[in-house]
C-alpha positions as CSV (number, residue, x, y, z in Angstrom):
1,X,-20.3,21.9,-18.3
2,X,-21.2,19.8,-21.3
3,X,-24.7,18.6,-20.1
4,X,-23.5,14.9,-20.2
5,X,-23.8,12.6,-17.2
6,X,-21.1,13.4,-14.6
7,X,-19.2,10.5,-13.0
8,X,-17.4,11.5,-9.8
9,X,-14.6,9.1,-8.6
10,X,-13.4,9.5,-5.2
11,X,-9.8,8.0,-4.8
12,X,-7.0,8.1,-7.2
13,X,-5.6,4.6,-6.5
14,X,-5.6,1.5,-8.8
15,X,-9.4,1.3,-8.8
16,X,-10.2,5.0,-9.3
17,X,-7.7,5.3,-12.2
18,X,-9.0,2.0,-13.8
19,X,-12.5,3.3,-13.7
20,X,-11.6,6.6,-15.3
21,X,-9.6,5.2,-18.0
22,X,-12.3,2.7,-18.9
23,X,-14.6,5.7,-19.4
24,X,-12.3,7.3,-21.9
25,X,-14.6,6.8,-24.9
26,X,-17.8,7.2,-23.0
27,X,-20.3,10.1,-23.3
28,X,-19.7,11.2,-19.7
29,X,-17.6,13.8,-17.9
30,X,-15.3,12.3,-15.2
31,X,-13.9,13.9,-12.1
32,X,-11.4,12.1,-10.0
33,X,-11.2,13.5,-6.5
34,X,-8.4,12.8,-4.0
35,X,-6.9,14.5,-1.1
36,X,-3.5,14.1,-2.6
37,X,-2.6,15.4,-6.0
38,X,-0.9,12.2,-7.0
39,X,-1.4,8.5,-7.5
40,X,0.9,6.2,-5.4
41,X,2.2,3.0,-6.6
42,X,1.7,1.2,-3.3
43,X,3.5,-2.1,-4.1
44,X,6.9,-0.2,-4.0
45,X,6.3,1.8,-0.9
46,X,8.5,-0.5,1.0
47,X,11.4,0.4,-1.3
48,X,10.9,4.1,-0.3
49,X,10.9,3.3,3.3
50,X,14.1,1.2,2.9
51,X,15.8,3.9,0.9
52,X,15.9,2.0,-2.4
53,X,13.7,4.4,-4.3
54,X,12.7,8.1,-3.9
55,X,9.0,9.3,-3.4
56,X,8.9,10.8,-6.9
57,X,9.9,7.5,-8.4
58,X,6.6,5.8,-7.4
59,X,4.2,8.7,-7.5
60,X,2.6,10.3,-10.5
61,X,0.7,13.7,-10.7
62,X,-3.0,12.8,-11.1
63,X,-3.6,15.7,-13.5
64,X,-0.8,14.4,-15.6
65,X,-2.6,11.0,-16.0
66,X,-5.5,12.7,-17.8
67,X,-3.6,14.9,-20.2
68,X,-4.7,12.9,-23.2
69,X,-8.2,12.0,-21.9
70,X,-10.6,14.8,-22.8
71,X,-13.5,13.8,-20.8
72,X,-11.6,13.5,-17.5
73,X,-9.9,15.7,-15.0
74,X,-8.5,15.6,-11.5
75,X,-9.4,17.6,-8.5
76,X,-7.6,17.8,-5.2
77,X,-10.0,17.7,-2.3
78,X,-10.8,15.8,0.9
79,X,-14.2,14.3,0.8
80,X,-16.0,14.6,4.2
81,X,-19.5,13.7,3.3
82,X,-21.9,12.6,0.6
83,X,-25.6,13.7,0.2
84,X,-27.1,10.8,-1.5
85,X,-30.5,12.4,-2.0
86,X,-29.1,15.6,-3.6
87,X,-26.3,13.6,-5.2
88,X,-23.6,15.9,-4.0
89,X,-20.1,15.1,-2.8
90,X,-19.1,17.6,-0.1
91,X,-15.4,18.5,0.4
92,X,-13.5,19.9,3.4
93,X,-13.3,23.2,1.5
94,X,-14.8,24.3,-1.8
95,X,-18.1,23.9,-3.4
96,X,-19.9,20.5,-3.4
97,X,-19.4,18.4,-6.5
98,X,-22.6,17.1,-8.1
99,X,-22.7,13.6,-9.6
100,X,-24.9,11.3,-11.7
101,X,-22.8,8.5,-10.9
102,X,-20.5,8.1,-7.9
103,X,-17.6,5.5,-7.6
104,X,-16.1,5.2,-4.1
105,X,-12.5,4.0,-4.4
106,X,-10.8,5.2,-1.2
107,X,-9.0,2.1,-0.5
108,X,-7.9,1.1,3.1
109,X,-6.0,2.4,6.1
110,X,-3.8,0.7,8.7
111,X,-5.6,-1.1,11.4
112,X,-3.9,-1.5,14.8
113,X,-6.7,-3.6,16.2
114,X,-6.5,-1.7,19.5
115,X,-3.1,-3.1,20.4
116,X,-1.8,-0.7,23.2
117,X,0.9,1.7,21.9
118,X,0.8,0.8,18.2
119,X,-1.2,4.0,17.2
120,X,1.3,6.2,19.1
121,X,4.6,4.4,18.4
122,X,4.0,2.3,15.3
123,X,4.4,3.2,11.7
124,X,1.9,2.2,9.0
125,X,2.7,1.9,5.3
126,X,-0.2,2.9,3.1
127,X,1.1,6.1,1.4
128,X,4.2,8.1,0.5
129,X,4.2,10.2,3.6
130,X,4.3,7.2,5.8
131,X,7.0,5.5,3.7
132,X,9.3,8.7,3.8
133,X,8.5,9.0,7.6
134,X,9.8,5.4,8.2
135,X,12.9,6.0,6.2
136,X,13.7,9.2,8.0
137,X,13.0,7.8,11.4
138,X,15.2,4.8,10.9
139,X,18.2,6.9,9.5
140,X,17.9,9.3,12.4
141,X,17.9,6.5,14.9
142,X,21.2,5.2,13.2
143,X,22.5,8.7,13.6
144,X,21.6,8.7,17.3
145,X,23.2,5.3,17.8
146,X,26.5,6.7,16.2
147,X,26.5,9.6,18.8
148,X,26.0,7.5,22.0
149,X,28.4,5.5,24.1
150,X,25.6,3.4,25.5
151,X,25.5,0.0,23.8
152,X,21.9,-0.6,24.9
153,X,20.7,2.7,23.5
154,X,22.5,1.9,20.3
155,X,21.0,-1.5,20.1
156,X,17.5,-0.3,20.4
157,X,18.1,2.5,18.0
158,X,19.3,0.0,15.3
159,X,16.6,-2.5,15.8
160,X,13.4,-2.6,13.6
161,X,10.5,-4.8,14.5
162,X,8.0,-5.7,11.7
163,X,4.6,-6.9,12.6
164,X,2.8,-9.0,10.0
165,X,4.3,-11.8,7.9
166,X,2.2,-11.1,4.8
167,X,3.8,-9.8,1.5
168,X,4.4,-6.2,2.9
169,X,6.0,-7.5,6.1
170,X,8.2,-10.0,4.2
171,X,9.4,-7.4,1.6
172,X,10.0,-4.7,4.4
173,X,12.2,-7.3,6.4
174,X,14.2,-8.2,3.4
175,X,14.6,-4.5,2.4
176,X,15.8,-3.5,5.9
177,X,18.2,-6.5,6.1
178,X,19.8,-5.5,2.8
179,X,19.9,-1.9,3.9
180,X,21.5,-2.5,7.2
181,X,24.1,-5.0,6.2
182,X,24.9,-3.8,2.6
183,X,24.7,0.0,2.8
184,X,24.5,1.4,6.3
185,X,27.4,-0.9,7.5
186,X,29.7,1.2,5.2
187,X,28.0,4.6,6.2
188,X,28.5,3.9,9.9
189,X,31.8,2.2,9.8
190,X,32.6,2.9,13.4
191,X,29.2,1.7,14.7
192,X,28.8,-1.9,15.8
193,X,26.2,-3.1,13.4
194,X,26.4,-6.7,14.6
195,X,23.9,-5.7,17.1
196,X,21.5,-4.2,14.6
197,X,18.4,-6.4,14.3
198,X,15.5,-6.9,11.9
199,X,12.8,-8.9,13.6
200,X,9.6,-10.1,11.8
201,X,6.8,-11.1,14.0
202,X,3.9,-13.2,12.6
203,X,0.9,-14.6,14.6
204,X,0.3,-17.6,12.4
205,X,2.5,-20.7,12.0
206,X,4.1,-19.6,8.7
207,X,4.7,-16.4,6.7
208,X,2.9,-15.5,3.5
209,X,-0.4,-17.2,4.4
210,X,-2.0,-16.9,1.0
211,X,0.9,-18.8,-0.6
212,X,1.6,-22.5,-0.6
213,X,3.4,-23.9,2.5
214,X,6.4,-24.7,0.2
215,X,6.8,-21.1,-0.8
216,X,6.2,-19.8,2.7
217,X,9.0,-22.1,3.9
218,X,11.4,-20.9,1.2
219,X,10.7,-17.2,2.1
220,X,11.3,-17.9,5.8
221,X,14.6,-19.6,5.1
222,X,15.8,-16.9,2.8
223,X,15.0,-14.2,5.3
224,X,16.9,-16.0,8.0
225,X,19.9,-16.4,5.7
226,X,19.7,-12.6,5.3
227,X,19.9,-12.2,9.1
228,X,16.2,-11.5,9.7
229,X,14.9,-13.0,13.0
230,X,11.4,-14.7,12.2
231,X,9.2,-15.2,15.1
232,X,6.1,-17.4,14.3
233,X,3.0,-17.9,16.4
234,X,3.8,-14.7,18.1
235,X,1.9,-11.5,18.3
236,X,2.7,-7.9,19.4
237,X,1.0,-7.3,22.8
238,X,2.0,-3.7,23.2
239,X,4.5,-1.1,22.3
240,X,6.3,1.9,23.7
241,X,8.8,4.4,22.2
242,X,11.7,2.0,22.9
243,X,10.3,-1.4,23.1
244,X,8.0,-4.0,21.6
245,X,6.3,-6.3,24.0
246,X,5.3,-9.9,22.7
247,X,2.4,-12.0,23.8
248,X,4.7,-14.7,25.2
249,X,5.8,-12.1,27.8
250,X,9.2,-11.3,26.2
251,X,10.4,-7.7,25.1
252,X,12.3,-6.4,22.3
253,X,14.4,-3.2,22.9
254,X,13.5,-1.4,19.6
255,X,12.9,2.3,18.6
256,X,11.1,1.3,15.5
257,X,7.9,-0.7,15.0
258,X,6.5,-1.0,11.4
259,X,2.9,-2.3,11.6
260,X,2.0,-4.5,8.6
261,X,-0.3,-6.7,10.5
262,X,-3.5,-5.6,9.0
263,X,-5.7,-3.0,7.2
264,X,-9.3,-1.9,7.4
265,X,-11.5,-0.1,4.9
266,X,-11.4,3.8,4.8
267,X,-13.3,5.2,7.7
268,X,-15.4,7.4,5.3
269,X,-17.8,4.5,4.8
270,X,-18.8,4.5,8.4
271,X,-19.5,8.2,8.4
272,X,-21.6,7.9,5.4
273,X,-23.9,5.4,7.2
274,X,-23.4,2.6,4.6
275,X,-23.8,-1.0,5.7
276,X,-20.4,-2.5,6.3
277,X,-18.7,-5.7,7.3
278,X,-16.7,-6.3,10.4
279,X,-13.6,-4.9,8.6
280,X,-15.5,-1.7,7.6
281,X,-15.9,-2.8,4.0
282,X,-19.1,-1.7,2.3
283,X,-21.7,-4.2,1.4
284,X,-22.3,-4.2,-2.4
285,X,-24.4,-6.2,-4.9
286,X,-23.0,-8.3,-7.8
287,X,-22.8,-5.2,-9.9
288,X,-20.7,-3.3,-7.2
289,X,-23.5,-1.0,-6.4
290,X,-24.6,-0.1,-2.9
291,X,-28.1,-1.5,-2.2
292,X,-30.8,1.0,-2.7
293,X,-28.3,3.4,-4.3
294,X,-28.3,2.4,-8.0
295,X,-26.0,5.4,-8.8
296,X,-23.3,4.6,-6.3
297,X,-20.5,2.2,-6.8
298,X,-17.9,1.0,-4.2
299,X,-14.8,-0.8,-5.5
300,X,-11.4,-2.1,-4.3
301,X,-10.3,-2.3,-0.8
302,X,-13.4,-0.3,0.4
303,X,-15.9,-2.9,-0.9
304,X,-16.9,-6.2,0.4
305,X,-17.0,-7.5,-3.2
306,X,-18.5,-11.0,-3.3
307,X,-16.4,-13.6,-5.1
308,X,-17.4,-16.7,-7.1
309,X,-16.2,-18.9,-4.2
310,X,-18.7,-17.3,-1.8
311,X,-16.2,-15.2,0.2
312,X,-14.9,-11.6,-0.3
313,X,-12.4,-10.4,-3.0
314,X,-9.0,-10.0,-1.4
315,X,-7.7,-6.4,-0.9
316,X,-5.2,-6.4,-3.6
317,X,-4.6,-4.3,-6.7
318,X,-6.0,-6.6,-9.3
319,X,-9.3,-6.7,-7.4
320,X,-9.5,-2.8,-7.5
321,X,-8.6,-2.7,-11.1
322,X,-11.1,-5.3,-12.1
323,X,-13.8,-3.6,-10.0
324,X,-13.1,-0.3,-11.6
325,X,-13.4,-1.6,-15.1
326,X,-16.6,-3.3,-14.3
327,X,-18.1,-0.3,-12.7
328,X,-17.4,1.7,-15.9
329,X,-19.0,-1.2,-18.0
330,X,-22.2,-0.7,-16.0
331,X,-22.3,2.9,-16.4
332,X,-21.7,2.7,-20.2
333,X,-24.3,0.0,-20.4
334,X,-26.8,2.1,-18.6
335,X,-26.2,5.0,-21.2
336,X,-27.3,2.6,-23.9
337,X,-30.1,1.1,-22.0
338,X,-28.2,-2.3,-21.8
339,X,-27.4,-4.6,-18.9
340,X,-24.1,-6.2,-17.9
341,X,-23.3,-9.6,-16.3
342,X,-22.4,-9.8,-12.6
343,X,-18.9,-8.9,-11.5
344,X,-16.6,-11.9,-11.4
345,X,-13.1,-11.5,-9.9
346,X,-10.3,-13.3,-11.8
347,X,-7.3,-14.3,-9.5
348,X,-4.2,-13.2,-11.2
349,X,-1.9,-14.9,-8.7
350,X,0.3,-13.6,-5.9
351,X,3.9,-12.6,-5.6
352,X,6.3,-11.3,-3.1
353,X,10.0,-10.3,-3.2
354,X,12.3,-11.2,-0.4
355,X,15.5,-9.6,-1.6
356,X,18.2,-9.7,-4.2
357,X,17.6,-12.6,-6.5
358,X,14.9,-13.9,-4.5
359,X,11.0,-13.8,-4.8
360,X,8.1,-16.2,-4.7
361,X,5.2,-16.4,-7.3
362,X,2.1,-18.5,-7.2
363,X,-0.2,-18.6,-10.1
364,X,-3.9,-19.7,-10.0
365,X,-3.1,-22.8,-11.9
366,X,-1.0,-24.0,-9.0
367,X,2.3,-23.3,-10.8
368,X,4.8,-21.8,-8.5
369,X,8.1,-19.9,-9.2
370,X,10.8,-18.9,-6.7
371,X,14.4,-17.7,-6.6
372,X,15.9,-15.6,-9.5
373,X,13.2,-16.5,-11.9
374,X,10.5,-15.3,-9.5
375,X,12.5,-12.1,-8.8
376,X,12.8,-11.3,-12.5
377,X,9.1,-11.8,-13.0
378,X,8.3,-9.5,-10.0
379,X,10.7,-6.8,-11.5
380,X,9.0,-7.0,-14.9
381,X,5.5,-6.9,-13.7
382,X,6.1,-4.0,-11.4
383,X,7.8,-2.0,-14.1
384,X,4.9,-2.5,-16.5
385,X,2.4,-1.5,-13.9
386,X,4.1,1.8,-13.0
387,X,2.6,4.9,-14.5
388,X,4.6,7.2,-16.8
389,X,7.9,6.5,-18.8
390,X,9.9,8.7,-16.5
391,X,8.9,6.7,-13.4
392,X,9.7,3.4,-15.2
393,X,13.1,4.7,-16.4
394,X,14.0,6.1,-13.0
395,X,13.1,2.8,-11.1
396,X,15.0,0.7,-13.7
397,X,18.1,2.8,-13.5
398,X,17.8,2.8,-9.5
399,X,17.3,-1.0,-9.5
400,X,20.3,-1.5,-11.8
401,X,22.5,0.8,-9.7
402,X,21.5,-0.8,-6.5
403,X,22.1,-4.2,-7.9
404,X,25.5,-3.5,-9.3
405,X,26.9,-1.3,-6.4
406,X,24.9,-2.3,-3.3
407,X,24.3,1.4,-2.9
408,X,21.1,3.2,-2.2
409,X,20.9,6.9,-3.1
410,X,17.6,7.8,-1.4
411,X,19.0,7.6,2.3
412,X,18.5,11.3,2.9
413,X,17.1,12.9,6.0
414,X,15.1,15.9,4.8
415,X,14.2,18.1,7.8
416,X,11.3,20.5,7.6
417,X,12.1,24.2,7.9
418,X,10.4,25.6,11.0
419,X,10.0,29.0,9.2
420,X,8.4,27.4,6.2
421,X,6.1,25.4,8.5
422,X,5.0,28.5,10.3
423,X,4.2,30.2,7.0
């Protein structure tokens, strides 16, 4: 209790941490609230799901982030409401947290768009729990296939359908193809893995829509060489526990559906009564403030941030980071009675890895890179962006080991202890 203005940041993702770090030298107290006690490096979640990395390789304790930042601390708590009049953040348990400035950086959640069965039988990929659940489920299905004498049951158990041909879907498809054919083929030597399938379903006429058609075509051809079945101009119509129905009337026997076909803003925005777009993103002004709420900022995937082209900033990490830094600049400027220029998003380019020695990179200038050079650039950027030396070292060692040995050490099935769950 220093008597200084208190900035409460809801969400410990890229945007939330960027805001807090940008306020390190400001005369404010910062509290970062998140329902989890760690930051998750979401771009590498697919590697946890495909057994390439462990959860602790891509997650970092939020409290540890602020060991050297005297004016900031982390708090684990689930935000359930905000009293904008009294300027209080209400948690599911514990006392309300007062604020002078509030930054909402809750990110996005998986959107199933009402497709029947997806909510019950599909797997999203937005946090470490979901990534680990996918990995455990796939490994358990392979174990089940190894125990059965029914070839149809075994075929469904060893088939993964991925809905959505964006970067997440493409990276997941490449990761599973390598896992199946390079690693699990040796683990399950007596199982006929020629029937194992990785099917990537995309509703548009090409993969990686934000990329150039040339790079999209390269990504598709590379995946097909890896054994991935790519279905374009096709959508998932419904899903059951053991099959995926497509809109062309066909059916794929599969025990695993990974849903990478879309996201929507965190549902807290709707509960708070804020004005939102069709995708649930909160309407903000050019300073990232909520209209008529000058002390409330919304950034990242949660915000319908206007871009210089007249549309909305894409839901990507650079947008959240830049938004967080801008919100901090506005807060600091207010402390000194100054003003700031409107927020302007700077496109840093796009990249997606397809598999070993293959990635696609597209820069704002129009320059494109693919193949090994793109893959090396992808590796370097993700290592730099990871938080913590230990995480960077672990990921580098794991990547080197996987590359040299075609082995993945994180293919463990960790079953919860019923006694511990009861307690």
